[in-house]
C-alpha positions in Angstrom: 311.6 66.0 91.3 308.6 68.2 92.0 306.3 66.9 94.7 303.3 69.2 94.3 301.3 71.1 91.7 302.3 74.7 91.4 300.3 77.3 89.5 301.8 80.4 87.9 301.3 83.4 90.1 298.6 84.9 87.8 296.3 82.1 88.8 295.1 83.0 92.2 292.0 84.1 94.2 290.2 87.1 92.7 291.7 86.8 89.3 289.9 87.9 86.1 289.9 85.8 83.0 289.2 87.2 79.5 285.7 86.5 78.4 284.8 84.5 75.2 288.4 83.4 75.0 290.4 80.2 75.3 292.4 81.1 78.4 295.8 79.4 78.9 296.4 78.1 82.4 299.9 76.7 83.3 302.2 75.6 86.0 304.4 72.8 87.1 303.9 69.3 88.7 305.5 65.9 88.9 306.7 65.0 85.4 304.3 63.0 83.4 301.5 63.5 85.9 297.9 64.1 84.6 296.6 67.6 85.5 292.9 68.2 85.6 291.1 71.5 85.5 287.5 71.7 86.7 285.5 74.9 86.4 282.5 75.4 88.5 280.1 78.4 88.6 278.0 80.0 86.0 278.1 77.0 83.6 275.3 74.4 83.1 277.7 71.7 84.2 281.3 71.6 85.5 283.9 72.1 82.7 286.7 69.5 82.8 290.0 69.7 80.9 293.0 67.4 81.2 296.7 67.6 80.2 299.8 65.6 81.0 302.8 67.4 82.5 306.0 67.2 80.4 309.3 65.6 81.2 310.4 68.8 82.9 307.1 69.0 84.9 305.7 71.9 83.0 302.1 71.9 81.8 299.7 74.2 80.1 296.0 73.7 79.2 293.3 75.7 77.6 290.3 76.7 79.8 287.3 76.8 77.5 285.7 80.2 76.8 283.5 81.3 79.6 280.7 84.0 79.6 281.3 87.2 81.5 280.4 87.2 85.1 281.1 85.0 88.1 282.2 84.2 90.6 283.7 80.9 89.3 285.8 78.4 91.1 288.7 76.6 89.5 290.0 73.2 90.8 293.4 72.2 89.5 294.3 68.7 90.5 297.5 66.9 89.8 299.8 65.2 92.3 298.1 67.6 94.8 295.2 70.0 94.4 294.9 73.8 94.2 291.6 75.7 94.4 291.2 79.3 93.0 288.2 81.1 94.4 286.3 84.2 93.4 287.3 84.1 89.8 285.5 86.6 87.5 285.3 86.6 83.7 285.3 89.8 81.8 287.8 92.2 80.1 291.5 91.9 80.9 294.1 94.6 80.0 297.8 94.8 80.5 298.9 98.2 81.7 302.6 98.9 81.3 305.2 101.6 81.0 307.0 103.9 83.4 306.1 106.2 86.3 303.0 107.9 84.9 301.4 104.5 84.4 302.7 103.4 87.8 301.5 106.6 89.4 299.0 105.5 92.2 295.5 106.6 92.7 296.4 108.0 96.1 298.4 110.8 94.4 295.9 111.7 91.6 293.5 114.7 91.6 290.8 114.5 94.2 292.3 111.3 95.5 290.4 111.2 98.8 287.0 111.4 97.0 288.1 109.0 94.3 289.3 106.4 96.8 286.2 106.7 98.9 284.1 106.1 95.8 286.2 103.2 94.6 283.6 100.6 95.5 283.8 98.4 92.4 284.2 94.7 93.5 284.2 93.6 89.8 287.3 95.6 89.1 290.5 93.8 90.0 294.2 94.7 89.7 297.4 92.7 90.1 300.7 94.6 90.6 303.8 92.8 89.2 306.7 93.4 91.5 309.7 95.2 90.0 312.1 92.6 88.6 315.0 93.1 86.1 316.4 89.8 84.8 319.0 88.8 82.2 317.0 85.8 81.0 313.2 85.3 80.6 311.4 84.2 83.8 308.3 82.2 84.4 307.3 83.5 87.8 306.9 86.8 89.6 305.6 88.2 92.9 302.2 89.8 93.0 298.6 89.1 93.9 295.1 90.1 92.6 293.3 92.8 94.7 289.6 93.6 94.6 288.9 97.3 94.2 287.7 98.9 97.4 288.5 102.1 99.4 291.0 100.0 101.3 292.9 98.8 98.2 292.3 101.3 95.4 294.8 103.9 96.7 297.7 101.7 95.5 296.2 101.0 92.1 297.7 102.5 89.0 295.6 105.6 88.6 295.5 105.5 84.8 294.7 101.7 85.0 291.9 102.3 87.5 290.2 105.1 85.6 290.5 103.1 82.4 289.0 100.1 84.0 286.2 102.0 85.7 285.1 103.7 82.5 285.0 100.3 80.7 283.2 98.6 83.6 280.6 101.3 83.8 280.1 101.2 80.0 280.2 97.5 79.4 278.7 96.2 82.7 281.3 93.3 82.9 284.2 92.6 85.2 287.5 94.3 84.3 291.0 93.0 85.3 294.2 95.1 85.0 297.7 93.6 85.1 300.0 96.5 86.3 303.5 95.8 85.1 305.3 99.2 85.5 308.7 100.6 86.5 309.4 104.3 86.7 312.2 105.9 84.7 312.7 102.9 82.3 313.2 103.0 78.5 311.1 101.2 75.9 314.0 98.8 75.0 314.0 97.4 78.5 310.4 96.1 77.9 311.3 94.4 74.6 312.9 90.9 74.2 316.4 90.7 72.7 314.9 88.9 69.7 312.4 91.7 69.2 315.2 94.3 69.4 317.7 92.6 67.2 316.7 94.5 64.0 316.6 97.9 65.6 319.5 97.9 68.1 323.1 96.9 68.3 322.7 94.4 71.1 326.4 93.8 71.3 326.9 97.4 72.2 324.0 97.1 74.7 325.4 94.0 76.4 325.8 94.2 80.2 329.0 95.9 81.4 331.8 94.1 83.1 331.6 94.6 86.9 334.6 96.9 87.0 333.4 99.1 84.2 329.9 99.2 85.7 331.3 100.3 89.0 333.5 103.0 87.4 330.7 104.4 85.3 328.2 104.4 88.1 330.6 106.2 90.5 331.5 108.8 87.9 327.8 109.4 87.1 326.8 109.7 90.8 329.6 112.2 91.4 328.3 114.3 88.5 324.7 114.0 89.8 325.7 115.0 93.3 327.5 118.1 92.0 324.5 119.0 89.8 322.0 118.5 92.5 323.8 121.0 94.8 323.2 123.8 92.3 319.8 122.6 90.9 317.8 121.9 94.1 317.3 123.8 97.3 319.2 122.6 100.3 317.5 121.1 103.4 316.7 124.0 105.7 317.5 124.1 109.4 315.7 121.6 111.5 313.9 124.2 113.6 311.1 121.7 114.5 313.5 119.7 116.6 314.4 122.7 118.7 310.7 123.4 119.3 310.2 119.9 120.7 308.2 118.5 117.8 309.9 115.1 118.2 309.2 114.7 121.9 306.4 112.4 123.1 305.0 115.1 125.5 304.7 117.8 122.8 301.1 119.0 122.5 300.2 118.6 118.8 296.4 119.0 119.3 296.4 122.2 117.2 298.1 120.5 114.3 296.0 119.5 111.3 295.5 115.9 110.2 296.5 114.3 106.9 295.6 110.7 105.8 298.8 108.8 104.9 300.2 107.7 102.6 299.7 110.7 100.4 301.8 113.3 98.6 301.0 116.7 100.3 300.6 118.6 97.0 297.5 116.5 96.4 296.1 118.0 99.6 296.4 121.6 98.5 299.9 122.3 99.9 301.4 123.5 96.6 305.0 123.9 97.7 308.2 122.0 98.3 309.9 122.2 101.7 309.7 120.5 105.0 306.7 119.1 107.0 306.7 117.3 110.3 304.3 114.4 110.9 303.3 112.8 114.2 301.4 109.6 115.1 300.6 108.1 118.5 300.5 104.3 118.8 299.4 102.1 121.7 302.1 99.5 122.3 301.0 96.2 124.0 302.7 95.4 127.2 304.2 92.3 125.7 306.2 94.5 123.3 307.8 96.7 125.9 311.6 96.5 125.8 311.6 94.6 122.4 313.1 96.0 119.2 310.4 97.2 116.9 310.5 97.3 113.1 309.1 100.6 111.9 307.9 100.3 108.3 306.9 103.6 106.8 306.9 102.8 103.1 308.6 105.1 100.6 309.0 108.8 101.5 309.5 111.5 99.0 312.3 112.8 99.2 314.1 112.6 102.5 313.3 112.0 106.2 314.5 112.0 109.7 312.5 109.7 112.0 312.1 109.8 115.7 310.5 107.4 118.3 309.6 108.9 121.6 311.9 111.8 120.8 314.9 109.6 119.9 316.4 109.5 116.4 315.9 106.0 115.0 316.6 106.4 111.2 317.2 108.8 108.4 317.4 108.8 104.6 319.2 111.7 103.0 320.7 113.1 99.8 323.4 110.4 99.9 320.8 107.8 99.1 320.3 107.4 95.3 316.6 107.4 94.4 315.6 108.1 98.0 312.0 109.0 96.9 311.3 105.4 96.1 313.2 103.7 98.9 310.9 102.0 101.4 311.9 103.0 104.9 312.3 100.3 107.5 314.0 101.4 110.7 314.6 99.4 113.8 313.6 101.0 117.1 315.9 99.8 120.0 313.9 98.1 122.7 315.1 100.5 125.4 312.9 103.3 123.7 309.8 101.1 123.6 307.3 101.5 126.4 303.9 99.9 127.1 301.0 102.1 126.2 301.4 105.5 124.5 304.4 106.0 122.2 304.9 108.7 119.6 306.4 108.5 116.1 307.6 111.7 114.6 308.9 112.0 111.0 310.4 115.1 109.4 310.0 115.0 105.6 312.0 117.3 103.3 310.8 117.5 99.6 313.0 119.4 97.2 311.3 118.8 93.9 308.0 117.8 92.4 305.6 116.1 94.8 306.6 115.2 98.3 305.4 113.2 101.2 304.5 109.6 101.7 304.3 107.2 98.7 303.4 104.1 100.7 302.0 101.6 99.9 299.6 101.7 102.8 299.6 97.9 103.4 303.3 98.0 104.3 303.1 100.8 106.8 303.2 99.1 110.2 305.1 98.9 113.5 305.7 95.6 115.3 308.4 93.4 116.9 311.2 92.6 114.5 310.7 88.9 115.3 306.9 88.8 114.7 304.8 89.1 111.6 301.9 91.1 113.2 302.1 94.8 113.7 300.2 98.0 114.3 299.0 99.6 111.1 300.4 103.1 110.5 298.4 104.1 107.5 295.7 106.6 108.3 295.5 110.1 109.9 298.7 111.7 111.1 299.1 115.1 112.6 301.3 117.5 110.6 302.8 121.0 110.8 304.7 122.9 108.1 308.3 123.8 109.1 309.5 125.4 105.9 307.8 126.3 102.6 309.9 126.4 99.4 308.3 127.5 96.1 307.8 124.6 93.8 310.9 123.9 91.8 310.2 123.9 88.0 310.8 121.0 85.8 313.1 123.2 83.7 315.8 122.3 86.2 316.3 119.0 84.4 317.5 120.6 81.2 321.0 120.8 82.8 321.0 117.3 84.4 323.9 115.1 83.4 323.1 112.4 80.9 322.7 108.8 82.3 325.6 106.7 80.8 324.4 103.5 79.2 324.5 100.3 81.1 324.6 101.5 84.7 320.9 100.7 85.6 320.0 97.1 85.2 316.3 98.0 84.8 317.3 100.2 81.8 319.2 97.6 79.9 317.8 96.0 76.8 315.2 93.2 77.5 315.7 93.1 81.3 312.1 94.1 82.2 310.7 92.0 79.4 312.5 89.1 81.0 311.3 89.8 84.5 307.9 91.5 84.1 306.4 90.6 80.7 307.7 87.1 79.9 306.0 85.6 83.0 302.7 86.9 81.8 302.7 85.3 78.4 300.3 83.8 77.2 297.7 85.0 79.8 294.4 85.9 78.1 294.2 89.6 77.5 292.0 91.9 75.4 294.9 94.3 74.8 297.4 96.7 76.3 297.6 100.3 77.5 301.0 102.0 77.6 302.3 105.2 79.1 306.0 105.7 78.6 308.6 107.8 76.7 310.1 110.2 79.2 313.1 107.9 79.5 313.8 108.0 75.8 313.5 111.7 75.0 317.3 112.1 74.7 317.3 109.6 71.8 313.9 110.4 70.2 315.2 109.6 66.7 315.3 105.9 67.5 312.0 105.8 69.5 309.7 105.0 66.6 311.7 101.9 65.6 312.1 100.6 69.2 308.5 101.3 70.2 307.2 99.6 67.0 309.5 96.6 67.7 308.1 96.3 71.2 304.5 96.3 70.0 305.2 93.7 67.4 307.3 91.6 69.9 304.5 91.5 72.4 301.9 90.6 69.8 304.1 87.8 68.5 304.7 86.4 72.0 301.0 86.3 72.8 300.1 84.7 69.5 296.7 86.4 69.4 297.3 88.5 66.3 297.3 92.3 66.4 295.7 92.7 69.8 294.7 96.4 70.6 297.5 98.5 71.8 296.6 102.0 73.0 299.2 104.4 74.4 299.5 107.9 76.0 301.1 110.8 74.4 303.7 112.5 76.5 302.0 115.3 78.4 303.2 118.9 78.4 306.3 119.5 80.6 309.0 122.1 80.5 312.0 119.9 80.0 314.5 119.2 77.2 313.9 119.9 73.5 313.6 116.2 72.8 310.0 116.0 74.1 308.2 117.3 71.0 310.4 114.9 68.9 309.4 112.0 71.1 305.7 112.9 70.6 306.3 112.9 66.9 307.8 109.4 67.1 304.9 108.2 69.2 302.4 109.5 66.6 304.4 107.9 63.7 303.8 104.6 65.4 300.1 104.9 64.8 300.7 103.3 61.4 300.8 100.0 63.2 297.4 98.2 63.0 295.0 98.4 66.0 296.8 101.2 67.8 295.6 104.5 69.2 297.1 107.4 71.0 295.4 109.3 73.8 296.3 113.0 73.4 297.3 114.6 76.7 299.2 117.7 75.6 296.3 119.9 77.1 296.2 118.2 80.5 299.9 118.1 81.5 301.7 120.2 84.1 304.6 122.3 82.9 306.4 122.1 86.3 305.6 118.4 87.2 306.6 115.5 85.1 303.8 113.5 86.8 300.6 115.4 86.1 297.9 114.5 88.7 295.0 114.5 86.2 294.9 110.8 85.5 291.1 110.8 85.2 291.2 112.3 81.7 294.1 110.0 80.7 292.2 106.9 81.6 289.0 108.2 80.1 290.7 109.0 76.8 292.2 105.5 76.6 288.8 104.0 77.3 287.3 106.1 74.5 289.8 104.5 72.1 288.8 101.1 73.3 285.1 101.8 73.0 285.5 103.2 69.5 287.8 100.5 68.2 286.8 97.4 70.1 283.5 97.7 71.9 281.1 98.6 69.2 281.0 102.4 69.2 282.7 103.2 65.9 281.1 106.7 65.6 282.5 107.8 69.0 285.0 110.6 68.6 288.0 109.1 70.3 290.9 110.9 68.7 292.4 114.3 69.0 292.5 116.6 65.9 294.8 115.1 63.3 296.8 116.9 60.6 295.8 115.9 57.1 297.7 118.5 55.1 298.8 122.1 55.0 298.7 124.8 52.3 300.6 128.1 52.1 299.3 130.9 50.0 300.9 134.3 50.4 300.9 135.3 54.0 298.3 132.6 55.0 298.9 129.0 56.2 295.9 126.7 55.9 296.0 123.6 58.1 293.5 120.8 57.3 292.5 118.6 60.2 290.4 115.5 60.7 288.8 114.7 64.0 288.3 118.4 64.6 284.5 118.5 65.1 283.6 120.7 68.1 287.2 122.0 68.4 287.2 124.7 71.0 289.5 126.3 73.5 289.5 125.4 77.2 287.9 128.1 79.3 285.8 129.5 76.5 286.8 131.7 73.6 287.7 130.7 70.1 289.9 127.7 69.5 293.4 128.6 68.4 294.3 130.0 71.7 298.0 129.0 71.4 300.5 128.1 68.7 303.5 126.5 70.2 305.9 123.6 70.2 303.9 121.6 72.9 306.7 120.9 75.3 310.4 121.4 75.8 311.9 124.8 76.5 309.9 127.9 75.7 306.3 128.7 75.5 303.2 129.1 73.3 302.5 132.0 71.0 299.1 133.3 72.1 296.6 133.7 69.3 293.1 135.1 69.1 291.1 133.2 66.5 287.8 133.3 64.9 285.9 130.6 63.1 286.4 130.2 59.4 284.0 127.5 58.2 285.1 124.9 60.7 288.5 126.4 61.2 290.4 129.3 62.8 291.8 132.6 61.6 294.2 134.2 64.2 293.9 138.0 64.3 297.2 138.8 66.0 300.8 138.0 65.2 303.8 138.0 67.4 307.3 137.7 65.9 310.3 135.9 67.2 308.7 132.6 68.3 308.4 129.4 66.4 307.3 125.8 67.0 310.8 124.4 67.0 313.6 126.8 67.7 316.7 126.6 65.5 315.1 124.4 62.8 315.4 125.2 59.1 312.0 126.7 58.6 312.2 126.9 54.8 313.1 123.2 54.6 310.2 122.3 56.9 307.8 124.4 54.8 308.9 122.5 51.7 308.4 119.2 53.4 304.9 120.0 54.6 303.6 121.4 51.3 301.4 119.0 49.5 301.8 116.1 52.0 299.1 114.0 53.4 298.7 113.2 57.1 301.9 112.8 59.0 300.2 111.7 62.2 301.7 114.7 63.8 300.0 114.9 67.2 301.7 117.1 69.6 304.1 119.2 67.6 301.7 122.2 67.6 299.1 123.2 70.1 295.9 125.0 69.2 293.5 125.7 72.0 295.2 123.0 74.0 295.0 120.4 71.3 298.0 119.1 69.3 298.8 119.9 65.7 301.9 120.8 63.7 303.2 124.2 62.8 304.6 125.4 59.5 305.4 129.0 58.6 306.4 131.5 56.0 307.4 134.8 57.4 310.6 135.1 59.5 310.4 137.0 62.7 313.0 139.3 64.2 314.6 136.5 66.2 314.8 134.1 63.3 311.5 132.3 63.9 308.9 131.8 61.3 305.5 133.4 62.1 302.7 133.3 59.6 300.5 136.3 59.2 297.3 134.1 59.3 296.4 130.6 60.4 293.3 128.9 59.2 292.4 125.5 60.6 289.8 123.5 58.8 288.2 120.2 59.6 288.6 117.6 56.9 286.4 114.5 56.7 288.3 111.5 55.4 287.0 108.1 54.3 288.6 106.4 57.3 287.9 108.3 60.5 290.3 106.4 62.6 293.5 107.6 64.3 295.7 107.5 61.2 294.8 108.4 57.7 297.9 108.0 55.6 301.5 106.8 55.7 303.6 108.7 58.3 306.7 110.3 57.0 310.2 108.9 57.4 311.7 109.2 60.9 313.3 112.5 61.6 
């Protein structure tokens, strides 16, 4: 029998409640015990609500709607009492998806400046700890953090920039619930009930242990073989021979870098190897005692030394090493009172490299004590080896992940562990950045993504709450990327949805573009236009309405194309391409044509989607209304679809002339007509 009242983890100091909303508050207590909520703060008199715990001890009550502001204090009294301090009331959003939503502010463009300026005490964020479960859970690990330069570096960058835009515009507190896990598919975030009509759940059932072990071993062997040919090998450890690990080495001429950070964000645009050194002052009481050296996650691999002695290493044999948090034990015989030196050699072989943190976990202290010396902050560094940045194209040859070997990728496991415990917390809506993990099965994405949106809305029971998502950014990877974008755009038929177009702000060689400022801003534009009373605000990218082919001319009609222009000056229409996947754009020089574009130059042999039946595509496009086709064609960095008439020398269709016109439609929202059937 329960002996004390226990609140769900969402209800803690610094939380944000949704304004003008009956907010559910729940927990457990002694069965049949009366639970009383008292709200104090910006109310004329304390608000009091009571409920009786059920036979199983669970209880839930509705906190009356409160005006924006705070701080409020919540007293919850049952068999014992809990007090929640510094509660704000404002706008609450759920931010979910995979790594580009998880991507921390510390790794975004101009991160040092952004973190220093992150002095917004009315912005709060809670990070849900990664948890994959076979059944729905009611609890999780995580706590609310107040935005400040000390905390913001660990915030979801997209979530932070979205919240900052709304806070500055609305002048009310903003809370973000960050429930993210990199490399995970949409079906993992959906309940089994929600997936039942779009997936064969029997085929998606967890594997038997023996089969799981066999598949995992086979896959890891294939990956290991592929990585040897796809990625550069770790160069020779020349720094060790130069004494870079020794405590008496003079590193005074080395530059400084604040950690944790990925070094490409500091202007070091290369892969390769960098050494880092940090001096710590060890208290006399710690001398001779084993120390726990917590360095956080390091991307990709490391060799770590303490006073010149090797104390730990994580190499290519470690699956997912870039996200493994390093915790090494330093034998007491190497620990001296006073000055001690930590040296870490980091090898990065792809994408961004360095220290992923989080900062709050970086510390050194006795293994049998909780207190430790903080290690976040300035470290000395020197470049040992520079390797040119490895292109994202390398993943075109990567072995496919067999189904069932990653628990976090299985159907419903992340819903169970990271979404179910949040229901029915009061939220205004959700923002979503995901899709990379589904590109190999893009044909099923629209159905699964739609099922997830409907599932979440049904669980919360608040009707069609706003759901805004991010288009996959440009990245040279597999041919499935444009098809996935097409599926994303088709989902816009769902009510109260919106898509932030990002095709023009991606990075062709990095699956994690660092420009998260524009991503958050574009999501905020959608919210402002659809929710917060700015309906005339242009919040959508140019949207295909229809196409016409006449002789050697293709005329593309667009809505949301007012002010269409190319980045960097010049006429819009600077590129016609497939917007991702293998290949590149066809450069075009355009001139205005009554709100549209007329390219002056033609290049043969390239097309928007290689290998497709262009005649069939032309027939499908003729006379059709809007197909919500963001992202299949780029014009001046903005997404549209391509059709064509004339066949080039390599079999591609290249029109003699393109004319893009803006079309005003009665409903200037993100979608204007029924999307076509899934491809």
